[in-house]
Legacy VTK file of the C-alpha trace (Angstrom):
# vtk DataFile Version 3.0
C-alpha trace
ASCII
DATASET POLYDATA
POINTS 225 float
-41.112 -43.860 42.072
-42.771 -40.510 42.522
-42.135 -37.523 40.264
-40.278 -35.789 43.084
-38.024 -38.810 43.597
-37.377 -39.005 39.832
-36.413 -35.324 39.617
-34.149 -35.714 42.630
-32.452 -38.700 41.017
-31.934 -36.894 37.687
-30.536 -33.789 39.392
-27.863 -35.907 41.096
-26.985 -38.023 38.029
-23.509 -37.034 36.642
-23.188 -39.761 34.046
-23.372 -37.306 31.082
-21.174 -34.595 32.600
-18.033 -35.200 30.499
-20.079 -35.188 27.299
-21.644 -31.833 28.178
-18.238 -30.382 29.056
-16.796 -31.622 25.778
-19.699 -30.122 23.843
-18.951 -26.736 25.441
-15.151 -26.803 25.213
-14.637 -28.219 21.707
-16.155 -25.196 19.881
-14.122 -22.839 22.086
-10.888 -24.728 21.381
-11.714 -24.840 17.669
-12.295 -21.083 17.495
-9.113 -20.426 19.484
-7.006 -22.709 17.251
-8.406 -21.376 13.984
-8.190 -17.834 15.338
-4.491 -18.301 16.041
-3.946 -19.413 12.445
-5.960 -16.433 11.176
-4.036 -13.876 13.208
-0.689 -15.358 12.155
-1.896 -15.093 8.572
-2.911 -11.463 9.218
0.614 -10.750 10.466
2.000 -12.265 7.280
-0.312 -10.031 5.227
0.900 -6.977 7.126
4.534 -7.906 6.491
3.838 -8.510 2.783
2.063 -5.156 2.471
5.021 -3.434 4.141
7.446 -5.040 1.700
5.193 -4.115 -1.217
5.334 -0.437 -0.235
9.140 -0.600 -0.142
9.190 -2.166 -3.616
6.774 0.473 -4.909
8.921 3.298 -3.573
12.029 1.859 -5.205
10.302 1.560 -8.592
8.914 5.091 -8.264
12.403 6.492 -7.647
13.732 5.239 -10.988
10.631 5.409 -13.189
8.574 8.003 -15.013
6.674 10.100 -12.450
3.019 9.335 -11.831
2.604 13.108 -12.145
2.935 14.231 -15.758
4.783 17.554 -15.810
6.805 16.896 -12.675
10.071 16.703 -14.614
9.557 20.226 -16.008
9.277 21.931 -12.607
13.023 22.469 -12.284
13.334 24.328 -15.587
9.998 26.071 -14.984
11.416 27.537 -11.775
13.962 29.427 -13.896
11.746 30.408 -16.819
9.018 31.607 -14.440
11.535 33.780 -12.595
11.117 31.959 -9.291
14.823 31.086 -8.980
18.083 31.711 -10.789
19.806 28.916 -12.657
21.703 26.816 -10.120
19.861 28.300 -7.157
18.013 26.121 -4.635
14.890 24.591 -6.105
11.654 26.222 -4.867
9.466 24.086 -2.632
6.691 21.980 -4.086
4.494 19.055 -3.080
2.771 17.018 -5.772
0.257 14.441 -4.555
-1.007 11.644 -6.796
-3.710 9.150 -5.853
-4.812 6.121 -7.830
-8.319 6.224 -6.353
-11.135 6.648 -8.847
-9.802 7.635 -12.244
-6.566 8.915 -10.655
-5.592 12.475 -9.751
-2.459 14.565 -9.254
-2.412 18.014 -7.678
0.046 20.774 -6.819
-0.800 24.254 -5.540
2.751 25.615 -5.111
3.972 28.597 -7.132
6.490 26.566 -9.137
3.617 24.415 -10.466
1.849 27.451 -11.919
1.751 27.181 -15.695
2.757 23.505 -15.656
0.184 20.897 -16.666
0.277 18.459 -13.747
-1.801 15.404 -14.592
-2.151 11.741 -13.649
-0.075 9.163 -15.548
-1.906 5.836 -15.314
0.860 3.986 -17.166
3.443 5.109 -14.610
1.181 4.075 -11.715
0.576 0.647 -13.293
4.325 0.174 -13.607
4.647 0.680 -9.858
1.649 -1.502 -8.975
2.039 -4.326 -11.516
5.794 -4.250 -12.122
8.200 -3.603 -14.962
7.037 -6.486 -17.198
4.187 -4.350 -18.536
1.624 -7.173 -18.394
-0.748 -5.345 -16.057
-1.423 -8.445 -13.964
-0.414 -9.601 -10.494
1.578 -12.668 -9.573
3.320 -13.084 -12.927
6.735 -11.614 -12.105
9.551 -13.854 -13.266
12.204 -12.026 -11.231
12.456 -9.601 -8.350
13.407 -6.845 -10.799
10.069 -7.222 -12.608
7.978 -7.494 -9.444
5.472 -4.765 -8.682
3.566 -4.026 -5.507
0.744 -6.479 -6.212
3.228 -9.243 -7.034
4.325 -8.977 -3.411
0.808 -8.556 -1.988
-1.940 -9.443 -4.449
-4.877 -7.399 -3.013
-3.094 -4.123 -3.884
-4.635 -2.058 -6.679
-3.828 1.416 -7.958
-6.773 2.718 -5.911
-4.891 1.795 -2.728
-1.717 3.703 -3.644
-0.843 7.342 -3.032
2.462 8.873 -4.145
3.746 12.250 -2.947
6.687 14.052 -4.579
8.174 16.688 -2.261
11.068 19.079 -2.797
13.297 18.769 0.276
16.492 20.561 -0.740
18.078 18.211 -3.266
18.882 19.340 -6.800
18.802 22.895 -8.108
16.695 25.156 -10.294
17.283 24.559 -13.997
18.393 20.943 -13.563
16.921 18.701 -16.323
14.804 16.945 -13.673
14.130 17.751 -10.011
15.195 15.388 -7.240
12.139 15.139 -5.000
11.645 12.977 -1.974
9.094 10.312 -2.907
6.635 8.959 -0.351
4.577 5.903 -1.301
1.579 5.128 0.898
-0.743 2.153 0.960
-4.239 2.567 2.359
-7.781 1.220 2.222
-6.926 -2.493 2.489
-8.498 -4.915 4.959
-7.086 -8.082 6.460
-8.388 -11.279 4.861
-9.617 -13.599 7.638
-10.447 -17.111 6.456
-11.905 -18.659 9.611
-12.917 -15.643 11.683
-14.189 -13.405 8.905
-17.801 -14.180 9.774
-17.477 -12.920 13.339
-18.853 -9.441 13.956
-16.467 -6.752 12.740
-13.467 -8.975 11.988
-14.096 -8.867 8.259
-13.689 -5.078 8.269
-10.403 -4.672 10.159
-8.181 -2.397 8.075
-4.474 -2.847 7.561
-2.912 0.269 9.144
-1.686 2.833 6.583
1.844 1.960 5.476
4.383 4.479 4.165
7.902 4.369 2.727
9.988 7.414 1.745
12.928 7.414 -0.666
14.916 10.010 -2.607
14.096 10.289 -6.293
16.798 9.371 -8.777
16.504 9.430 -12.578
12.687 9.695 -12.576
12.580 8.037 -15.981
11.824 4.496 -17.128
14.222 4.829 -20.053
17.677 3.267 -19.978
20.286 5.725 -18.780
23.223 6.789 -20.931
26.649 5.892 -19.465
27.681 9.466 -20.195
LINES 1 226
225 0 1 2 3 4 5 6 7 8 9 10 11 12 13 14 15 16 17 18 19 20 21 22 23 24 25 26 27 28 29 30 31 32 33 34 35 36 37 38 39 40 41 42 43 44 45 46 47 48 49 50 51 52 53 54 55 56 57 58 59 60 61 62 63 64 65 66 67 68 69 70 71 72 73 74 75 76 77 78 79 80 81 82 83 84 85 86 87 88 89 90 91 92 93 94 95 96 97 98 99 100 101 102 103 104 105 106 107 108 109 110 111 112 113 114 115 116 117 118 119 120 121 122 123 124 125 126 127 128 129 130 131 132 133 134 135 136 137 138 139 140 141 142 143 144 145 146 147 148 149 150 151 152 153 154 155 156 157 158 159 160 161 162 163 164 165 166 167 168 169 170 171 172 173 174 175 176 177 178 179 180 181 182 183 184 185 186 187 188 189 190 191 192 193 194 195 196 197 198 199 200 201 202 203 204 205 206 207 208 209 210 211 212 213 214 215 216 217 218 219 220 221 222 223 224
């Protein structure tokens, strides 16, 4: 048999066709199947992060403010001559971020003369829960659960809390009644099978936000009177 005849015979031979097709399709099916599991897991992470923000906002509404000095703004409005006792509370926006060493800031007139600073203990209460252990995943009840008990990757650095005066309360009240907005940012989805593919390991969870009205703004037990 000549070389030309041999090449012609090989080019028409289909005996190994199914094996070649299987070798091509199996990796594609594997990636598709594992990718489906990964994306379902990503959806679960998104839902958990959303619930964690809701839990954080609820804790923030009934706990000591992350902003030291926030509870004096109402009385400061009167003593500073910005409003009469019982008058509408002047506007303010206090923003606290757990990034870095933690910061709180307020540039409104009612904050002038008030020492607004970051309260790490109050932030940890929101992130780690009411049990005071400072760890994630150890909550023994829903009441004690913090943000990271719901979604473990959350750290204080991912949390921003904004206290905004929106018309509730009055000047001279023992504590203001701000609207509290808790935001979660800077987290990425954790892909287990597809994380090695280009770019998938860096997909960020969209910023999540929950807003709630402040209540007692103290972690102490409330008097029935």
